[in-house]
C-alpha positions in Angstrom: 116.4 63.1 102.2 113.5 64.4 104.4 115.9 65.1 107.3 118.2 67.1 105.0 115.3 69.2 103.9 114.0 69.8 107.4 117.5 70.9 108.6 117.9 73.7 106.0 117.0 76.5 108.3 117.1 77.5 111.9 114.3 77.8 114.4 113.3 81.5 114.8 112.7 83.0 118.2 109.6 85.1 119.0 111.1 88.4 118.0 112.4 87.1 114.7 108.9 85.6 114.0 107.3 89.0 114.8 109.5 90.8 112.3 108.7 88.3 109.5 105.0 88.3 110.3 104.7 92.1 110.4 104.8 92.4 114.2 106.4 95.8 114.0 104.6 99.1 113.3 105.4 101.5 110.5 105.4 105.3 110.8 102.0 106.7 110.0 101.3 109.5 107.6 98.3 111.5 106.4 97.0 109.8 103.2 97.3 113.0 101.1 100.9 113.5 102.2 101.6 109.9 101.3 100.1 110.3 97.8 101.9 113.6 97.3 105.2 111.8 97.9 104.3 109.1 95.4 103.2 106.4 97.9 100.2 104.3 98.3 98.4 104.8 101.7 96.9 101.9 103.6 93.9 102.1 105.9 96.1 101.7 109.0 98.1 104.9 108.1 101.2 103.1 106.7 102.5 104.4 103.4 103.8 101.9 100.8 106.5 103.4 98.6 110.0 103.5 97.3 113.1 104.8 99.1 112.4 108.1 97.5 108.8 108.1 98.8 110.0 107.6 102.4 112.8 110.2 102.0 110.1 112.7 100.9 107.8 111.7 103.8 110.6 112.1 106.4 111.6 115.5 105.0 115.1 114.1 103.9 116.8 115.0 100.7 117.2 112.1 98.4 120.4 112.0 96.3 
């Protein structure tokens, strides 16, 4: 049983681990611009938000 549980996934390479652990950077925005678009700014400049938030930040038109 233990062997079956241990064999459920695959071993991730370094790049895959970085993606899961947040090893990639996000586009940074001014906090006021982030808030204006409905996002939540983080201290590192990242802006958390929905698809609509990121469309607003990038200047795209959301349909």
